[in-house]
C-alpha positions in Angstrom: 128.9 122.7 72.4 129.3 123.5 76.0 132.3 120.9 76.4 134.2 122.9 73.7 134.5 125.7 75.9 133.4 129.5 75.9 135.2 130.7 72.7 132.9 128.1 70.7 129.6 129.5 72.6 130.6 132.9 71.9 131.2 132.1 68.4 128.2 130.2 67.7 126.1 133.1 69.4 127.7 135.7 67.3 126.9 133.6 63.9 123.3 133.0 65.1 122.8 136.5 65.8 124.0 137.8 62.5 122.3 135.2 60.8 125.0 133.0 59.2 123.6 129.7 60.6 119.7 128.7 61.3 118.3 128.8 64.7 119.1 125.7 66.5 118.6 124.2 69.9 120.2 121.2 70.8 120.3 121.4 74.3 121.8 119.1 76.9 120.2 119.2 80.3 121.6 122.1 82.4 122.7 123.8 79.4 122.2 127.6 78.4 121.1 128.1 74.8 121.4 131.3 72.8 118.7 131.8 69.9 118.6 134.7 67.3 116.2 137.4 67.2 113.0 135.3 66.3 110.0 135.7 68.5 109.1 132.6 70.8 107.0 130.6 68.5 109.8 131.0 65.9 112.4 129.6 68.0 110.2 126.9 69.3 109.1 125.9 65.8 112.8 126.0 64.8 113.9 123.6 67.4 112.0 120.6 66.0 111.4 119.5 69.7 108.3 121.2 70.3 105.9 120.0 67.5 103.0 119.1 69.9 103.4 122.6 71.9 103.2 124.3 68.4 100.2 122.3 67.3 98.8 123.0 70.6 99.4 126.8 70.7 97.8 127.3 67.3 94.6 125.1 68.2 94.4 127.5 71.1 94.4 130.7 69.3 97.7 131.6 71.3 100.5 131.3 68.5 99.6 134.8 67.4 99.6 136.4 70.8 103.1 134.5 71.8 104.7 135.8 68.5 103.9 139.3 68.5 102.8 140.1 72.4 105.4 139.9 75.5 107.7 139.9 76.7 107.0 136.3 77.8 108.7 133.4 79.7 107.7 130.1 78.5 108.2 127.1 80.3 108.0 124.9 77.2 107.1 121.0 77.5 108.9 119.2 74.8 107.2 116.6 72.5 108.6 113.9 75.0 106.7 115.8 77.8 103.6 115.5 75.7 104.2 111.8 74.9 104.2 110.9 78.9 100.3 111.9 79.0 97.9 109.2 78.6 96.9 108.1 75.4 94.5 110.4 73.7 94.9 113.3 76.0 96.5 115.7 73.3 94.1 114.4 70.7 91.0 115.3 72.9 92.7 118.8 73.8 93.1 119.9 70.4 89.4 119.1 69.6 87.6 122.6 68.9 85.1 121.9 71.8 88.2 121.8 74.1 89.7 125.0 73.0 89.3 127.0 75.9 90.6 124.1 78.3 93.4 123.7 76.3 94.1 127.7 76.4 94.0 127.3 79.9 96.6 124.5 80.3 99.0 126.4 77.9 98.9 129.7 79.6 99.6 127.8 82.8 103.3 127.4 81.2 103.6 131.4 80.3 104.6 133.7 82.7 104.6 137.8 82.1 107.9 139.4 81.7 111.0 137.7 80.9 112.2 135.5 83.9 116.0 134.4 83.7 116.8 131.0 85.1 118.8 132.8 87.7 116.1 134.9 89.0 113.4 131.8 88.6 115.6 129.6 90.9 115.3 132.2 93.7 111.4 132.2 93.6 108.9 130.0 95.3 106.2 130.5 92.9 105.1 132.3 89.8 102.0 133.8 88.5 101.0 132.4 85.2 98.9 134.0 82.2 96.0 131.7 83.3 95.7 133.4 86.8 97.1 130.5 88.7 100.5 130.3 90.1 102.9 127.2 89.8 105.6 126.3 92.4 109.4 126.4 92.0 111.6 124.6 93.9 115.2 123.4 93.8 115.6 119.6 94.2 119.0 117.9 94.1 120.4 120.9 92.2 117.3 120.7 89.7 114.8 123.6 89.2 111.5 122.1 89.3 108.4 123.8 88.1 105.4 122.0 89.8 106.2 118.2 89.1 108.3 119.3 85.7 112.2 119.4 85.7 113.5 122.2 83.9 116.0 120.8 81.3 117.2 123.7 79.6 117.2 127.4 80.3 117.4 130.9 79.1 116.6 130.1 75.5 116.5 133.7 74.1 113.7 135.0 71.8 112.9 138.6 70.4 110.0 138.6 73.1 111.0 136.7 75.9 112.8 133.5 77.2 112.1 130.0 77.0 112.9 127.2 79.7 112.4 123.9 78.5 110.6 121.4 80.9 110.3 117.6 80.8 106.6 117.4 81.9 103.4 119.0 81.0 102.4 121.2 84.1 98.6 121.6 84.7 96.1 122.2 87.6 93.2 122.2 85.1 90.2 120.2 86.9 89.1 119.0 83.5 92.6 117.2 82.6 92.8 115.5 86.3 89.4 114.2 85.6 90.5 113.1 81.9 93.6 111.5 83.3 91.8 109.8 86.2 88.8 108.8 83.9 91.5 107.1 81.3 93.2 105.4 84.1 89.9 104.1 85.6 89.2 102.5 81.7 92.5 101.0 81.5 92.2 99.3 84.8 88.8 98.2 83.9 89.6 96.9 80.5 92.0 94.5 82.2 90.9 90.9 82.6 90.2 90.3 86.3 92.7 88.0 87.9 92.2 86.4 91.4 95.4 86.6 93.9 
């Protein structure tokens, strides 16, 4: 949409706001997306690229909070971001016994208040709802949140804003240990080959 000019964007935003077309996010890297008056969970669910995030938020008991509370800023890893995790990580996190760990990871992606991209890029860090802070940097003109690149910004929702990221960010010791253990298991499962 961006390449067609401002009039198309304004017309699309107007059509979305009055409900003439469903809420759809088809963001290109670096683009700004306008959404309807839906809450964060509804916007993410309607986009079709956050199925894993929605499943995780539901399993962690956060979908209701992200639907009714706020305002929030969600740095939302898309399905491709979750696919980068080692095999079995998401499945393990979705187990009921790991609910608190999953909740801590997801809350690391949420900031209290509505933080626009123009404000975020001028910050050095942001305190998340899990109590920890992540670093915000600009590298080669791209905004980075810890090790994730922000690929689309300012997706508006009735109770906040979504910035789409390409990597799941995490400082959880449990996840770090799980990822290290999985990597070690893969290395051990390979046949030894002398050099």
